[in-house]
C-alpha positions in Angstrom: 0.0 1.2 19.3 2.8 1.1 21.9 6.3 1.7 21.0 8.7 -1.1 21.7 11.8 -0.4 23.7 15.1 -2.2 24.3 15.7 -2.6 27.9 19.2 -2.7 29.4 19.6 -3.5 33.0 22.7 -2.3 34.8 23.3 -4.2 38.0 25.7 -2.5 40.5 27.1 -4.9 43.1 28.5 -2.3 45.4 27.4 -2.5 49.1 26.7 0.6 51.1 25.7 0.5 54.8 25.1 -3.2 54.5 22.4 -2.8 51.8 22.5 -3.3 48.0 22.2 -0.3 45.7 18.9 -0.2 43.8 18.8 -1.6 40.3 18.9 1.1 37.6 16.8 0.6 34.5 17.7 2.5 31.4 15.2 2.8 28.5 16.6 3.3 25.0 14.1 3.9 22.2 14.5 2.0 19.0 16.0 3.9 16.0 13.9 4.6 13.0 15.7 1.8 11.0 14.6 -0.8 13.6 10.9 0.2 13.5 8.3 -1.3 11.2 6.4 1.1 8.9 3.4 1.0 11.2 5.4 1.8 14.3 7.4 4.5 12.6 4.1 6.2 11.4 2.6 5.9 14.9 5.6 7.5 16.5 5.7 10.3 14.0 2.0 11.1 14.2 1.8 11.2 17.9 5.0 13.3 18.2 4.0 15.8 15.4 0.5 16.3 16.8 1.4 16.0 20.5 -1.4 13.5 20.9 -1.7 12.3 24.6 -2.0 8.6 25.4 -5.5 9.2 26.7 -6.9 10.6 23.4 -8.9 8.5 21.1 -8.1 9.3 17.5 -7.9 7.5 14.2 -4.9 7.1 11.9 -5.5 5.2 8.6 -2.8 3.9 6.4 -3.3 3.5 2.6 -0.5 1.9 0.7 0.4 2.4 -3.0 3.4 3.1 -5.2 3.4 6.9 -5.3 6.6 7.7 -7.1 9.0 6.0 -9.6 11.4 4.3 -7.2 9.4 1.0 -7.2 9.0 0.9 -3.4 5.5 0.8 -1.8 4.7 4.1 -0.1 1.7 5.1 2.0 -0.7 8.0 2.6 -1.7 8.4 6.3 -4.7 10.4 7.3 -5.4 11.3 10.9 -8.7 12.4 12.4 -9.0 13.9 15.9 -12.7 13.9 16.5 -12.5 13.5 20.3 -10.0 16.4 20.4 -12.4 18.5 18.2 -15.3 18.0 20.5 -13.3 18.6 23.7 -11.7 21.8 22.3 -15.2 23.2 21.6 -16.2 22.4 25.2 -13.1 23.8 26.7 -13.5 27.1 24.8 -17.2 27.2 25.6 -18.2 27.6 21.9 -20.0 24.3 21.1 -23.0 26.2 19.6 -20.7 28.2 17.3 -18.8 25.1 16.2 -22.0 23.3 15.4 -23.0 26.3 13.2 -19.7 26.3 11.3 -19.5 22.5 11.0 -16.6 22.0 13.4 -14.3 23.6 10.9 -10.6 23.7 11.8 -7.3 21.9 11.7 -8.4 18.6 13.1 -7.6 16.4 10.0 -4.0 15.8 9.0 -2.1 14.2 6.1 1.2 12.4 6.3 3.3 10.7 3.6 5.5 7.6 4.1 8.3 7.1 1.6 9.0 3.4 1.2 12.6 3.9 -0.2 13.9 6.2 2.6 11.7 4.7 5.4 10.7 8.3 6.5 7.5 10.1 7.2 6.8 13.7 6.3 5.9 16.4 8.8 2.2 17.0 9.4 0.1 18.7 6.7 -3.1 20.2 8.2 -6.2 19.8 6.0 -8.8 22.4 7.2 -12.1 20.7 7.3 -14.9 19.3 9.5 -13.1 17.7 12.5 -15.9 15.2 13.0 -15.5 13.6 9.6 -12.4 11.8 8.5 -10.7 12.4 5.2 -11.5 10.0 2.4 -8.6 8.7 0.3 -8.6 7.3 -3.2 -5.8 6.4 -5.7 -5.7 6.9 -9.4 -3.2 7.1 -12.3 -3.6 10.8 -13.3 -0.3 12.4 -14.2 1.3 9.1 -15.3 0.6 5.4 -15.7 3.9 4.6 -13.9 2.6 5.3 -10.4 -0.4 6.5 -8.5 -1.6 9.9 -7.5 -4.2 10.4 -4.8 -7.3 12.4 -3.9 -8.6 13.5 -0.5 -12.3 14.2 -0.1 -12.9 16.8 2.6 -16.1 18.1 4.2 -16.8 21.7 5.0 -20.4 22.1 6.4 -22.8 20.7 3.7 -20.1 20.7 1.0 -17.7 18.0 -0.1 -14.5 19.0 -2.0 -11.9 16.8 -3.6 -8.2 17.7 -3.4 -5.9 16.1 -6.0 -2.3 15.4 -5.0 0.9 14.1 -6.6 4.0 13.3 -4.7 6.8 15.6 -5.7 10.3 15.7 -4.1 9.1 13.4 -1.3 6.1 15.6 -0.3 2.4 15.6 -1.4 1.8 18.5 -3.7 -1.8 19.9 -4.3 -2.4 20.1 -8.1 -6.2 20.6 -8.3 -9.4 21.0 -6.3 -13.0 20.7 -7.3 -16.5 20.7 -5.6 -18.3 17.4 -5.4 -21.5 18.5 -3.8 -22.9 21.6 -2.1 -26.1 23.5 -1.3 -26.8 26.7 -3.3 -28.5 29.9 -2.1 -31.9 28.5 -3.2 -31.3 25.5 -0.9 -30.8 23.1 -3.9 -28.5 20.2 -3.5 -26.1 20.2 -6.4 -23.8 17.3 -7.2 -20.9 16.9 -9.7 -19.5 13.7 -11.2 -15.7 13.6 -11.9 -14.1 11.5 -14.6 -10.6 11.3 -16.1 -10.0 11.5 -19.8 -7.1 11.3 -22.3 -4.9 14.4 -21.8 -5.6 17.2 -24.3 -2.4 19.2 -23.6 0.0 16.6 -22.2 0.3 12.9 -21.4 -1.3 13.6 -18.0 -5.1 13.0 -17.9 -7.7 15.7 -18.2 -10.1 16.1 -15.2 -13.6 16.4 -16.6 -16.6 17.6 -14.5 -20.2 16.6 -15.3 -23.5 17.3 -13.7 -24.5 14.2 -11.8 -27.4 11.8 -11.5 -27.6 10.7 -7.9 -28.1 6.9 -7.7 -28.3 6.6 -3.9 -30.4 8.2 -1.2 -29.5 11.7 0.0 -29.7 12.1 3.8 -31.8 14.7 5.5 -28.8 15.9 7.5 -26.4 17.1 4.8 -23.8 18.0 7.4 -23.4 14.4 8.4 -20.8 11.9 7.1 -22.3 10.2 4.1 -21.5 8.8 0.7 -23.5 9.1 -2.5 -23.2 7.2 -5.7 -23.4 9.2 -8.9 -23.2 8.9 -12.7 -22.6 11.6 -15.3 -25.6 13.4 -16.7 -25.5 15.1 -20.1 -22.4 16.6 -21.8 -19.3 17.6 -19.9 -19.6 20.8 -18.0 -15.9 21.7 -17.4 -12.6 20.2 -18.6 -9.3 20.9 -16.9 -5.9 20.0 -18.4 -2.5 19.6 -16.8 0.1 22.2 -17.8 3.6 20.7 -17.0 5.4 24.0 -17.0 3.3 25.2 -14.1 2.7 21.7 -12.6 -1.0 22.4 -12.1 -4.4 22.1 -13.8 -5.9 24.9 -15.8 -9.1 25.5 -17.8 -9.5 27.0 -21.2 -10.6 30.6 -21.2 -13.8 29.9 -23.1 -15.0 27.6 -20.3 -14.7 30.2 -17.5 -18.1 31.1 -16.3 
């Protein structure tokens, strides 16, 4: 997305040696207040990550009310797949990167605040650079506004990071494993649900073993989605502890 510019043309009518002086063109970039949300995000992302104009990348904007000021905010996730592949080629370590699942700082998170019309600095999310982050919203800490989750891929595994926006910045409050392969090469899957809070008004995060309702691909390192449903009784229950602003588990559930 190209930035818009205001163009001012300064015409100088002085004559020198019988010829006109050349026209001088001055470019003045628009201030942040003049930019739309999309253009502001585009400018911030490219500046923070030093993305050249020739690089293909994806930046996805997900809108929701993420704090209590009644303005619509946004989560922005950026994936630099092309840069990931090119970096491996330039460093002559393609085979190694394939082995480790192209793990590195190639996925990024930004937060747009609707009230202040500002974008946070980049937040690197170490993960597979070939697979974009998956975003979802939910009322977890409060019914007044949304929190959000990021699904990240590391080799065959998928993890889910849980965030709330605190003081204008996304704050990580919990992480759990969604699926992975164990030492016996078994594909294990968890199902995550929210329940009424057991220690506060914020919801508990409950982990179940999962029945998989969709096909599992042969290439577990690929970008895929699976549909699950809970199987049996809850396996783990995590509760929010406001004093520490994070999720904890009861001692008798620690394995």
